[in-house]
Chimera marker file (.cmm) of the C-alpha trace (Angstrom):
<marker_set name="trace">
<marker id="1" x="95.190" y="128.377" z="97.693" r="1" g="1" b="0" radius="0.5"/>
<marker id="2" x="91.975" y="126.409" z="97.151" r="1" g="1" b="0" radius="0.5"/>
<marker id="3" x="92.824" y="123.315" z="99.216" r="1" g="1" b="0" radius="0.5"/>
<marker id="4" x="94.711" y="125.112" z="102.005" r="1" g="1" b="0" radius="0.5"/>
<marker id="5" x="96.473" y="121.960" z="103.256" r="1" g="1" b="0" radius="0.5"/>
<marker id="6" x="93.337" y="119.816" z="103.101" r="1" g="1" b="0" radius="0.5"/>
<marker id="7" x="93.945" y="116.136" z="102.337" r="1" g="1" b="0" radius="0.5"/>
<marker id="8" x="92.663" y="114.339" z="99.259" r="1" g="1" b="0" radius="0.5"/>
<marker id="9" x="92.577" y="110.544" z="99.072" r="1" g="1" b="0" radius="0.5"/>
<marker id="10" x="92.973" y="109.739" z="95.371" r="1" g="1" b="0" radius="0.5"/>
<marker id="11" x="91.596" y="106.281" z="94.575" r="1" g="1" b="0" radius="0.5"/>
<marker id="12" x="91.224" y="104.068" z="91.560" r="1" g="1" b="0" radius="0.5"/>
<marker id="13" x="92.020" y="100.635" z="90.180" r="1" g="1" b="0" radius="0.5"/>
<marker id="14" x="95.328" y="98.998" z="91.023" r="1" g="1" b="0" radius="0.5"/>
<marker id="15" x="95.078" y="95.206" z="90.872" r="1" g="1" b="0" radius="0.5"/>
<marker id="16" x="93.116" y="95.124" z="87.620" r="1" g="1" b="0" radius="0.5"/>
<marker id="17" x="95.210" y="97.940" z="86.130" r="1" g="1" b="0" radius="0.5"/>
<marker id="18" x="98.405" y="95.886" z="86.321" r="1" g="1" b="0" radius="0.5"/>
<marker id="19" x="99.121" y="94.452" z="82.863" r="1" g="1" b="0" radius="0.5"/>
<marker id="20" x="101.817" y="92.167" z="81.506" r="1" g="1" b="0" radius="0.5"/>
<marker id="21" x="103.687" y="95.223" z="80.259" r="1" g="1" b="0" radius="0.5"/>
<marker id="22" x="103.222" y="97.302" z="83.428" r="1" g="1" b="0" radius="0.5"/>
<marker id="23" x="100.469" y="99.572" z="84.700" r="1" g="1" b="0" radius="0.5"/>
<marker id="24" x="97.508" y="100.796" z="82.584" r="1" g="1" b="0" radius="0.5"/>
<marker id="25" x="99.236" y="103.802" z="81.009" r="1" g="1" b="0" radius="0.5"/>
<marker id="26" x="96.236" y="106.107" z="80.524" r="1" g="1" b="0" radius="0.5"/>
<marker id="27" x="95.172" y="105.553" z="84.136" r="1" g="1" b="0" radius="0.5"/>
<marker id="28" x="98.729" y="106.141" z="85.392" r="1" g="1" b="0" radius="0.5"/>
<marker id="29" x="98.880" y="109.429" z="83.498" r="1" g="1" b="0" radius="0.5"/>
<marker id="30" x="95.478" y="110.528" z="84.847" r="1" g="1" b="0" radius="0.5"/>
<marker id="31" x="96.361" y="109.666" z="88.451" r="1" g="1" b="0" radius="0.5"/>
<marker id="32" x="99.725" y="111.415" z="88.153" r="1" g="1" b="0" radius="0.5"/>
<marker id="33" x="97.888" y="114.476" z="86.803" r="1" g="1" b="0" radius="0.5"/>
<marker id="34" x="95.478" y="114.329" z="89.759" r="1" g="1" b="0" radius="0.5"/>
<marker id="35" x="98.341" y="114.099" z="92.260" r="1" g="1" b="0" radius="0.5"/>
<marker id="36" x="100.225" y="116.972" z="90.620" r="1" g="1" b="0" radius="0.5"/>
<marker id="37" x="97.087" y="119.131" z="90.525" r="1" g="1" b="0" radius="0.5"/>
<marker id="38" x="96.110" y="118.512" z="94.158" r="1" g="1" b="0" radius="0.5"/>
<marker id="39" x="99.648" y="119.409" z="95.253" r="1" g="1" b="0" radius="0.5"/>
<marker id="40" x="99.624" y="122.542" z="93.057" r="1" g="1" b="0" radius="0.5"/>
<marker id="41" x="96.378" y="123.546" z="94.796" r="1" g="1" b="0" radius="0.5"/>
<marker id="42" x="98.208" y="123.278" z="98.147" r="1" g="1" b="0" radius="0.5"/>
<marker id="43" x="96.596" y="119.974" z="99.092" r="1" g="1" b="0" radius="0.5"/>
<marker id="44" x="98.018" y="116.850" z="100.679" r="1" g="1" b="0" radius="0.5"/>
<marker id="45" x="97.683" y="113.519" z="98.877" r="1" g="1" b="0" radius="0.5"/>
<marker id="46" x="96.974" y="110.001" z="100.079" r="1" g="1" b="0" radius="0.5"/>
<marker id="47" x="97.589" y="107.576" z="97.211" r="1" g="1" b="0" radius="0.5"/>
<marker id="48" x="98.034" y="103.820" z="97.162" r="1" g="1" b="0" radius="0.5"/>
<marker id="49" x="99.235" y="104.214" z="93.579" r="1" g="1" b="0" radius="0.5"/>
<marker id="50" x="102.213" y="106.252" z="94.782" r="1" g="1" b="0" radius="0.5"/>
<marker id="51" x="102.815" y="104.087" z="97.840" r="1" g="1" b="0" radius="0.5"/>
<marker id="52" x="102.716" y="100.889" z="95.777" r="1" g="1" b="0" radius="0.5"/>
<marker id="53" x="104.643" y="102.470" z="92.878" r="1" g="1" b="0" radius="0.5"/>
<marker id="54" x="101.832" y="101.876" z="90.398" r="1" g="1" b="0" radius="0.5"/>
<marker id="55" x="101.781" y="98.139" z="90.979" r="1" g="1" b="0" radius="0.5"/>
<marker id="56" x="105.499" y="97.447" z="91.285" r="1" g="1" b="0" radius="0.5"/>
<marker id="57" x="105.326" y="97.008" z="95.075" r="1" g="1" b="0" radius="0.5"/>
<marker id="58" x="101.705" y="95.784" z="95.228" r="1" g="1" b="0" radius="0.5"/>
<marker id="59" x="102.710" y="92.115" z="95.744" r="1" g="1" b="0" radius="0.5"/>
<marker id="60" x="104.560" y="93.065" z="98.946" r="1" g="1" b="0" radius="0.5"/>
<marker id="61" x="101.365" y="94.406" z="100.572" r="1" g="1" b="0" radius="0.5"/>
<marker id="62" x="99.001" y="92.029" z="102.363" r="1" g="1" b="0" radius="0.5"/>
<marker id="63" x="95.211" y="92.455" z="102.372" r="1" g="1" b="0" radius="0.5"/>
<marker id="64" x="95.479" y="93.333" z="106.078" r="1" g="1" b="0" radius="0.5"/>
<marker id="65" x="98.002" y="96.094" z="105.387" r="1" g="1" b="0" radius="0.5"/>
<marker id="66" x="96.026" y="97.591" z="102.489" r="1" g="1" b="0" radius="0.5"/>
<marker id="67" x="92.689" y="97.512" z="104.324" r="1" g="1" b="0" radius="0.5"/>
<marker id="68" x="94.067" y="99.180" z="107.449" r="1" g="1" b="0" radius="0.5"/>
<marker id="69" x="96.069" y="101.768" z="105.512" r="1" g="1" b="0" radius="0.5"/>
<marker id="70" x="93.256" y="102.756" z="103.162" r="1" g="1" b="0" radius="0.5"/>
<marker id="71" x="90.648" y="102.926" z="105.928" r="1" g="1" b="0" radius="0.5"/>
<marker id="72" x="92.987" y="105.116" z="107.992" r="1" g="1" b="0" radius="0.5"/>
<marker id="73" x="93.487" y="107.400" z="104.991" r="1" g="1" b="0" radius="0.5"/>
<marker id="74" x="89.718" y="107.608" z="104.517" r="1" g="1" b="0" radius="0.5"/>
<marker id="75" x="89.282" y="108.606" z="108.157" r="1" g="1" b="0" radius="0.5"/>
<marker id="76" x="92.016" y="111.248" z="107.820" r="1" g="1" b="0" radius="0.5"/>
<marker id="77" x="91.133" y="112.741" z="104.441" r="1" g="1" b="0" radius="0.5"/>
<marker id="78" x="88.998" y="115.800" z="103.798" r="1" g="1" b="0" radius="0.5"/>
<marker id="79" x="87.947" y="114.646" z="100.311" r="1" g="1" b="0" radius="0.5"/>
<marker id="80" x="87.864" y="111.374" z="98.383" r="1" g="1" b="0" radius="0.5"/>
<marker id="81" x="88.624" y="111.557" z="94.659" r="1" g="1" b="0" radius="0.5"/>
<marker id="82" x="88.168" y="108.190" z="92.934" r="1" g="1" b="0" radius="0.5"/>
<marker id="83" x="89.168" y="107.884" z="89.290" r="1" g="1" b="0" radius="0.5"/>
<marker id="84" x="87.116" y="105.248" z="87.470" r="1" g="1" b="0" radius="0.5"/>
<marker id="85" x="88.237" y="104.783" z="83.865" r="1" g="1" b="0" radius="0.5"/>
<marker id="86" x="86.213" y="102.984" z="81.219" r="1" g="1" b="0" radius="0.5"/>
<marker id="87" x="87.932" y="99.784" z="80.119" r="1" g="1" b="0" radius="0.5"/>
<marker id="88" x="85.980" y="98.560" z="77.108" r="1" g="1" b="0" radius="0.5"/>
<marker id="89" x="82.868" y="100.196" z="75.716" r="1" g="1" b="0" radius="0.5"/>
<marker id="90" x="80.331" y="100.105" z="78.539" r="1" g="1" b="0" radius="0.5"/>
<marker id="91" x="82.503" y="98.634" z="81.292" r="1" g="1" b="0" radius="0.5"/>
<marker id="92" x="84.415" y="100.406" z="84.017" r="1" g="1" b="0" radius="0.5"/>
<marker id="93" x="87.884" y="99.043" z="84.683" r="1" g="1" b="0" radius="0.5"/>
<marker id="94" x="87.271" y="96.652" z="87.566" r="1" g="1" b="0" radius="0.5"/>
<marker id="95" x="88.132" y="98.103" z="90.964" r="1" g="1" b="0" radius="0.5"/>
<marker id="96" x="86.530" y="96.328" z="93.892" r="1" g="1" b="0" radius="0.5"/>
<marker id="97" x="88.614" y="98.258" z="96.415" r="1" g="1" b="0" radius="0.5"/>
<marker id="98" x="87.603" y="101.676" z="95.102" r="1" g="1" b="0" radius="0.5"/>
<marker id="99" x="83.936" y="100.739" z="95.372" r="1" g="1" b="0" radius="0.5"/>
<marker id="100" x="84.491" y="99.704" z="98.999" r="1" g="1" b="0" radius="0.5"/>
<marker id="101" x="86.237" y="103.038" z="99.574" r="1" g="1" b="0" radius="0.5"/>
<marker id="102" x="83.213" y="104.843" z="98.088" r="1" g="1" b="0" radius="0.5"/>
<marker id="103" x="81.106" y="103.087" z="100.721" r="1" g="1" b="0" radius="0.5"/>
<marker id="104" x="83.486" y="104.171" z="103.458" r="1" g="1" b="0" radius="0.5"/>
<marker id="105" x="83.470" y="107.756" z="102.152" r="1" g="1" b="0" radius="0.5"/>
<marker id="106" x="79.692" y="107.976" z="102.157" r="1" g="1" b="0" radius="0.5"/>
<marker id="107" x="79.412" y="106.345" z="105.609" r="1" g="1" b="0" radius="0.5"/>
<marker id="108" x="82.081" y="108.660" z="107.046" r="1" g="1" b="0" radius="0.5"/>
<marker id="109" x="80.496" y="111.671" z="105.320" r="1" g="1" b="0" radius="0.5"/>
<marker id="110" x="83.556" y="112.526" z="103.248" r="1" g="1" b="0" radius="0.5"/>
<marker id="111" x="82.835" y="114.726" z="100.232" r="1" g="1" b="0" radius="0.5"/>
<marker id="112" x="83.491" y="112.829" z="96.992" r="1" g="1" b="0" radius="0.5"/>
<marker id="113" x="84.687" y="114.099" z="93.620" r="1" g="1" b="0" radius="0.5"/>
<marker id="114" x="84.081" y="111.233" z="91.191" r="1" g="1" b="0" radius="0.5"/>
<marker id="115" x="86.197" y="111.367" z="88.036" r="1" g="1" b="0" radius="0.5"/>
<marker id="116" x="84.803" y="109.069" z="85.325" r="1" g="1" b="0" radius="0.5"/>
<marker id="117" x="83.219" y="109.109" z="81.897" r="1" g="1" b="0" radius="0.5"/>
<marker id="118" x="79.891" y="110.944" z="82.025" r="1" g="1" b="0" radius="0.5"/>
<marker id="119" x="77.191" y="109.966" z="81.901" r="1" g="1" b="0" radius="0.5"/>
<marker id="120" x="78.281" y="106.956" z="83.935" r="1" g="1" b="0" radius="0.5"/>
<marker id="121" x="78.449" y="103.999" z="81.559" r="1" g="1" b="0" radius="0.5"/>
<marker id="122" x="75.696" y="101.371" z="81.506" r="1" g="1" b="0" radius="0.5"/>
<marker id="123" x="78.106" y="98.920" z="83.138" r="1" g="1" b="0" radius="0.5"/>
<marker id="124" x="78.255" y="101.125" z="86.250" r="1" g="1" b="0" radius="0.5"/>
<marker id="125" x="76.138" y="99.815" z="89.120" r="1" g="1" b="0" radius="0.5"/>
<marker id="126" x="72.895" y="101.387" z="90.334" r="1" g="1" b="0" radius="0.5"/>
<marker id="127" x="74.621" y="102.108" z="93.650" r="1" g="1" b="0" radius="0.5"/>
<marker id="128" x="77.388" y="104.031" z="91.891" r="1" g="1" b="0" radius="0.5"/>
<marker id="129" x="74.897" y="105.959" z="89.759" r="1" g="1" b="0" radius="0.5"/>
<marker id="130" x="72.703" y="106.769" z="92.764" r="1" g="1" b="0" radius="0.5"/>
<marker id="131" x="75.469" y="107.653" z="95.233" r="1" g="1" b="0" radius="0.5"/>
<marker id="132" x="74.893" y="111.397" z="94.823" r="1" g="1" b="0" radius="0.5"/>
<marker id="133" x="71.499" y="110.948" z="96.481" r="1" g="1" b="0" radius="0.5"/>
<marker id="134" x="73.010" y="109.771" z="99.773" r="1" g="1" b="0" radius="0.5"/>
<marker id="135" x="76.295" y="111.661" z="100.028" r="1" g="1" b="0" radius="0.5"/>
<marker id="136" x="77.998" y="114.931" z="99.143" r="1" g="1" b="0" radius="0.5"/>
<marker id="137" x="79.208" y="114.020" z="95.658" r="1" g="1" b="0" radius="0.5"/>
<marker id="138" x="80.257" y="115.923" z="92.560" r="1" g="1" b="0" radius="0.5"/>
<marker id="139" x="81.092" y="114.303" z="89.242" r="1" g="1" b="0" radius="0.5"/>
<marker id="140" x="83.592" y="115.427" z="86.632" r="1" g="1" b="0" radius="0.5"/>
<marker id="141" x="84.010" y="113.853" z="83.223" r="1" g="1" b="0" radius="0.5"/>
<marker id="142" x="87.429" y="112.225" z="82.985" r="1" g="1" b="0" radius="0.5"/>
<marker id="143" x="88.090" y="113.834" z="79.584" r="1" g="1" b="0" radius="0.5"/>
<marker id="144" x="87.227" y="117.296" z="80.954" r="1" g="1" b="0" radius="0.5"/>
<marker id="145" x="89.536" y="116.673" z="83.910" r="1" g="1" b="0" radius="0.5"/>
<marker id="146" x="92.415" y="115.739" z="81.599" r="1" g="1" b="0" radius="0.5"/>
<marker id="147" x="91.853" y="118.921" z="79.548" r="1" g="1" b="0" radius="0.5"/>
<marker id="148" x="91.516" y="121.268" z="82.540" r="1" g="1" b="0" radius="0.5"/>
<marker id="149" x="92.668" y="119.640" z="85.788" r="1" g="1" b="0" radius="0.5"/>
<marker id="150" x="92.759" y="122.922" z="87.722" r="1" g="1" b="0" radius="0.5"/>
<marker id="151" x="88.957" y="123.070" z="87.749" r="1" g="1" b="0" radius="0.5"/>
<marker id="152" x="88.978" y="120.613" z="90.660" r="1" g="1" b="0" radius="0.5"/>
<marker id="153" x="89.948" y="123.500" z="92.959" r="1" g="1" b="0" radius="0.5"/>
<marker id="154" x="86.546" y="125.156" z="92.520" r="1" g="1" b="0" radius="0.5"/>
<marker id="155" x="84.764" y="121.796" z="92.806" r="1" g="1" b="0" radius="0.5"/>
<marker id="156" x="86.515" y="121.036" z="96.102" r="1" g="1" b="0" radius="0.5"/>
<marker id="157" x="85.653" y="124.528" z="97.348" r="1" g="1" b="0" radius="0.5"/>
<marker id="158" x="81.971" y="123.896" z="96.553" r="1" g="1" b="0" radius="0.5"/>
<marker id="159" x="82.043" y="120.420" z="98.130" r="1" g="1" b="0" radius="0.5"/>
<marker id="160" x="83.496" y="121.893" z="101.324" r="1" g="1" b="0" radius="0.5"/>
<marker id="161" x="80.520" y="124.201" z="101.862" r="1" g="1" b="0" radius="0.5"/>
<marker id="162" x="77.752" y="121.686" z="101.112" r="1" g="1" b="0" radius="0.5"/>
<link id1="1" id2="2" r="1" g="1" b="0" radius="0.2"/>
<link id1="2" id2="3" r="1" g="1" b="0" radius="0.2"/>
<link id1="3" id2="4" r="1" g="1" b="0" radius="0.2"/>
<link id1="4" id2="5" r="1" g="1" b="0" radius="0.2"/>
<link id1="5" id2="6" r="1" g="1" b="0" radius="0.2"/>
<link id1="6" id2="7" r="1" g="1" b="0" radius="0.2"/>
<link id1="7" id2="8" r="1" g="1" b="0" radius="0.2"/>
<link id1="8" id2="9" r="1" g="1" b="0" radius="0.2"/>
<link id1="9" id2="10" r="1" g="1" b="0" radius="0.2"/>
<link id1="10" id2="11" r="1" g="1" b="0" radius="0.2"/>
<link id1="11" id2="12" r="1" g="1" b="0" radius="0.2"/>
<link id1="12" id2="13" r="1" g="1" b="0" radius="0.2"/>
<link id1="13" id2="14" r="1" g="1" b="0" radius="0.2"/>
<link id1="14" id2="15" r="1" g="1" b="0" radius="0.2"/>
<link id1="15" id2="16" r="1" g="1" b="0" radius="0.2"/>
<link id1="16" id2="17" r="1" g="1" b="0" radius="0.2"/>
<link id1="17" id2="18" r="1" g="1" b="0" radius="0.2"/>
<link id1="18" id2="19" r="1" g="1" b="0" radius="0.2"/>
<link id1="19" id2="20" r="1" g="1" b="0" radius="0.2"/>
<link id1="20" id2="21" r="1" g="1" b="0" radius="0.2"/>
<link id1="21" id2="22" r="1" g="1" b="0" radius="0.2"/>
<link id1="22" id2="23" r="1" g="1" b="0" radius="0.2"/>
<link id1="23" id2="24" r="1" g="1" b="0" radius="0.2"/>
<link id1="24" id2="25" r="1" g="1" b="0" radius="0.2"/>
<link id1="25" id2="26" r="1" g="1" b="0" radius="0.2"/>
<link id1="26" id2="27" r="1" g="1" b="0" radius="0.2"/>
<link id1="27" id2="28" r="1" g="1" b="0" radius="0.2"/>
<link id1="28" id2="29" r="1" g="1" b="0" radius="0.2"/>
<link id1="29" id2="30" r="1" g="1" b="0" radius="0.2"/>
<link id1="30" id2="31" r="1" g="1" b="0" radius="0.2"/>
<link id1="31" id2="32" r="1" g="1" b="0" radius="0.2"/>
<link id1="32" id2="33" r="1" g="1" b="0" radius="0.2"/>
<link id1="33" id2="34" r="1" g="1" b="0" radius="0.2"/>
<link id1="34" id2="35" r="1" g="1" b="0" radius="0.2"/>
<link id1="35" id2="36" r="1" g="1" b="0" radius="0.2"/>
<link id1="36" id2="37" r="1" g="1" b="0" radius="0.2"/>
<link id1="37" id2="38" r="1" g="1" b="0" radius="0.2"/>
<link id1="38" id2="39" r="1" g="1" b="0" radius="0.2"/>
<link id1="39" id2="40" r="1" g="1" b="0" radius="0.2"/>
<link id1="40" id2="41" r="1" g="1" b="0" radius="0.2"/>
<link id1="41" id2="42" r="1" g="1" b="0" radius="0.2"/>
<link id1="42" id2="43" r="1" g="1" b="0" radius="0.2"/>
<link id1="43" id2="44" r="1" g="1" b="0" radius="0.2"/>
<link id1="44" id2="45" r="1" g="1" b="0" radius="0.2"/>
<link id1="45" id2="46" r="1" g="1" b="0" radius="0.2"/>
<link id1="46" id2="47" r="1" g="1" b="0" radius="0.2"/>
<link id1="47" id2="48" r="1" g="1" b="0" radius="0.2"/>
<link id1="48" id2="49" r="1" g="1" b="0" radius="0.2"/>
<link id1="49" id2="50" r="1" g="1" b="0" radius="0.2"/>
<link id1="50" id2="51" r="1" g="1" b="0" radius="0.2"/>
<link id1="51" id2="52" r="1" g="1" b="0" radius="0.2"/>
<link id1="52" id2="53" r="1" g="1" b="0" radius="0.2"/>
<link id1="53" id2="54" r="1" g="1" b="0" radius="0.2"/>
<link id1="54" id2="55" r="1" g="1" b="0" radius="0.2"/>
<link id1="55" id2="56" r="1" g="1" b="0" radius="0.2"/>
<link id1="56" id2="57" r="1" g="1" b="0" radius="0.2"/>
<link id1="57" id2="58" r="1" g="1" b="0" radius="0.2"/>
<link id1="58" id2="59" r="1" g="1" b="0" radius="0.2"/>
<link id1="59" id2="60" r="1" g="1" b="0" radius="0.2"/>
<link id1="60" id2="61" r="1" g="1" b="0" radius="0.2"/>
<link id1="61" id2="62" r="1" g="1" b="0" radius="0.2"/>
<link id1="62" id2="63" r="1" g="1" b="0" radius="0.2"/>
<link id1="63" id2="64" r="1" g="1" b="0" radius="0.2"/>
<link id1="64" id2="65" r="1" g="1" b="0" radius="0.2"/>
<link id1="65" id2="66" r="1" g="1" b="0" radius="0.2"/>
<link id1="66" id2="67" r="1" g="1" b="0" radius="0.2"/>
<link id1="67" id2="68" r="1" g="1" b="0" radius="0.2"/>
<link id1="68" id2="69" r="1" g="1" b="0" radius="0.2"/>
<link id1="69" id2="70" r="1" g="1" b="0" radius="0.2"/>
<link id1="70" id2="71" r="1" g="1" b="0" radius="0.2"/>
<link id1="71" id2="72" r="1" g="1" b="0" radius="0.2"/>
<link id1="72" id2="73" r="1" g="1" b="0" radius="0.2"/>
<link id1="73" id2="74" r="1" g="1" b="0" radius="0.2"/>
<link id1="74" id2="75" r="1" g="1" b="0" radius="0.2"/>
<link id1="75" id2="76" r="1" g="1" b="0" radius="0.2"/>
<link id1="76" id2="77" r="1" g="1" b="0" radius="0.2"/>
<link id1="77" id2="78" r="1" g="1" b="0" radius="0.2"/>
<link id1="78" id2="79" r="1" g="1" b="0" radius="0.2"/>
<link id1="79" id2="80" r="1" g="1" b="0" radius="0.2"/>
<link id1="80" id2="81" r="1" g="1" b="0" radius="0.2"/>
<link id1="81" id2="82" r="1" g="1" b="0" radius="0.2"/>
<link id1="82" id2="83" r="1" g="1" b="0" radius="0.2"/>
<link id1="83" id2="84" r="1" g="1" b="0" radius="0.2"/>
<link id1="84" id2="85" r="1" g="1" b="0" radius="0.2"/>
<link id1="85" id2="86" r="1" g="1" b="0" radius="0.2"/>
<link id1="86" id2="87" r="1" g="1" b="0" radius="0.2"/>
<link id1="87" id2="88" r="1" g="1" b="0" radius="0.2"/>
<link id1="88" id2="89" r="1" g="1" b="0" radius="0.2"/>
<link id1="89" id2="90" r="1" g="1" b="0" radius="0.2"/>
<link id1="90" id2="91" r="1" g="1" b="0" radius="0.2"/>
<link id1="91" id2="92" r="1" g="1" b="0" radius="0.2"/>
<link id1="92" id2="93" r="1" g="1" b="0" radius="0.2"/>
<link id1="93" id2="94" r="1" g="1" b="0" radius="0.2"/>
<link id1="94" id2="95" r="1" g="1" b="0" radius="0.2"/>
<link id1="95" id2="96" r="1" g="1" b="0" radius="0.2"/>
<link id1="96" id2="97" r="1" g="1" b="0" radius="0.2"/>
<link id1="97" id2="98" r="1" g="1" b="0" radius="0.2"/>
<link id1="98" id2="99" r="1" g="1" b="0" radius="0.2"/>
<link id1="99" id2="100" r="1" g="1" b="0" radius="0.2"/>
<link id1="100" id2="101" r="1" g="1" b="0" radius="0.2"/>
<link id1="101" id2="102" r="1" g="1" b="0" radius="0.2"/>
<link id1="102" id2="103" r="1" g="1" b="0" radius="0.2"/>
<link id1="103" id2="104" r="1" g="1" b="0" radius="0.2"/>
<link id1="104" id2="105" r="1" g="1" b="0" radius="0.2"/>
<link id1="105" id2="106" r="1" g="1" b="0" radius="0.2"/>
<link id1="106" id2="107" r="1" g="1" b="0" radius="0.2"/>
<link id1="107" id2="108" r="1" g="1" b="0" radius="0.2"/>
<link id1="108" id2="109" r="1" g="1" b="0" radius="0.2"/>
<link id1="109" id2="110" r="1" g="1" b="0" radius="0.2"/>
<link id1="110" id2="111" r="1" g="1" b="0" radius="0.2"/>
<link id1="111" id2="112" r="1" g="1" b="0" radius="0.2"/>
<link id1="112" id2="113" r="1" g="1" b="0" radius="0.2"/>
<link id1="113" id2="114" r="1" g="1" b="0" radius="0.2"/>
<link id1="114" id2="115" r="1" g="1" b="0" radius="0.2"/>
<link id1="115" id2="116" r="1" g="1" b="0" radius="0.2"/>
<link id1="116" id2="117" r="1" g="1" b="0" radius="0.2"/>
<link id1="117" id2="118" r="1" g="1" b="0" radius="0.2"/>
<link id1="118" id2="119" r="1" g="1" b="0" radius="0.2"/>
<link id1="119" id2="120" r="1" g="1" b="0" radius="0.2"/>
<link id1="120" id2="121" r="1" g="1" b="0" radius="0.2"/>
<link id1="121" id2="122" r="1" g="1" b="0" radius="0.2"/>
<link id1="122" id2="123" r="1" g="1" b="0" radius="0.2"/>
<link id1="123" id2="124" r="1" g="1" b="0" radius="0.2"/>
<link id1="124" id2="125" r="1" g="1" b="0" radius="0.2"/>
<link id1="125" id2="126" r="1" g="1" b="0" radius="0.2"/>
<link id1="126" id2="127" r="1" g="1" b="0" radius="0.2"/>
<link id1="127" id2="128" r="1" g="1" b="0" radius="0.2"/>
<link id1="128" id2="129" r="1" g="1" b="0" radius="0.2"/>
<link id1="129" id2="130" r="1" g="1" b="0" radius="0.2"/>
<link id1="130" id2="131" r="1" g="1" b="0" radius="0.2"/>
<link id1="131" id2="132" r="1" g="1" b="0" radius="0.2"/>
<link id1="132" id2="133" r="1" g="1" b="0" radius="0.2"/>
<link id1="133" id2="134" r="1" g="1" b="0" radius="0.2"/>
<link id1="134" id2="135" r="1" g="1" b="0" radius="0.2"/>
<link id1="135" id2="136" r="1" g="1" b="0" radius="0.2"/>
<link id1="136" id2="137" r="1" g="1" b="0" radius="0.2"/>
<link id1="137" id2="138" r="1" g="1" b="0" radius="0.2"/>
<link id1="138" id2="139" r="1" g="1" b="0" radius="0.2"/>
<link id1="139" id2="140" r="1" g="1" b="0" radius="0.2"/>
<link id1="140" id2="141" r="1" g="1" b="0" radius="0.2"/>
<link id1="141" id2="142" r="1" g="1" b="0" radius="0.2"/>
<link id1="142" id2="143" r="1" g="1" b="0" radius="0.2"/>
<link id1="143" id2="144" r="1" g="1" b="0" radius="0.2"/>
<link id1="144" id2="145" r="1" g="1" b="0" radius="0.2"/>
<link id1="145" id2="146" r="1" g="1" b="0" radius="0.2"/>
<link id1="146" id2="147" r="1" g="1" b="0" radius="0.2"/>
<link id1="147" id2="148" r="1" g="1" b="0" radius="0.2"/>
<link id1="148" id2="149" r="1" g="1" b="0" radius="0.2"/>
<link id1="149" id2="150" r="1" g="1" b="0" radius="0.2"/>
<link id1="150" id2="151" r="1" g="1" b="0" radius="0.2"/>
<link id1="151" id2="152" r="1" g="1" b="0" radius="0.2"/>
<link id1="152" id2="153" r="1" g="1" b="0" radius="0.2"/>
<link id1="153" id2="154" r="1" g="1" b="0" radius="0.2"/>
<link id1="154" id2="155" r="1" g="1" b="0" radius="0.2"/>
<link id1="155" id2="156" r="1" g="1" b="0" radius="0.2"/>
<link id1="156" id2="157" r="1" g="1" b="0" radius="0.2"/>
<link id1="157" id2="158" r="1" g="1" b="0" radius="0.2"/>
<link id1="158" id2="159" r="1" g="1" b="0" radius="0.2"/>
<link id1="159" id2="160" r="1" g="1" b="0" radius="0.2"/>
<link id1="160" id2="161" r="1" g="1" b="0" radius="0.2"/>
<link id1="161" id2="162" r="1" g="1" b="0" radius="0.2"/>
</marker_set>
């Protein structure tokens, strides 16, 4: 199997994805698809979305708990897979934590598979757009991922040898 028990930390917005009527449904569906696909590829998953039940339990976690947990996951994972959905037009759905995790991943030399709309929207920062020049990063269009999630197996295989 492509991931052979490697661990994937799946990141993405939580706080700003919690709406009055629950969690951002398209993002929930995409993250659930990512989790299912990583497991089908024989990988292990670290996911705050699962741990916090897509926002239901988020209020019971302190900043201290989240910071320590997520940093530990980043140190333990073999790959980081952030999912950055577009919110409105040219803006990514706000996710301060995921951007911090991208910094951790690059500093700790974790390969990154960035799932977002491609090309990265104008509202994406220069640091996000230039990250591939300082770390081992592959990008996959979020719509392509939703159509063919299994393709991440080959991408992870390529990231592992770079």
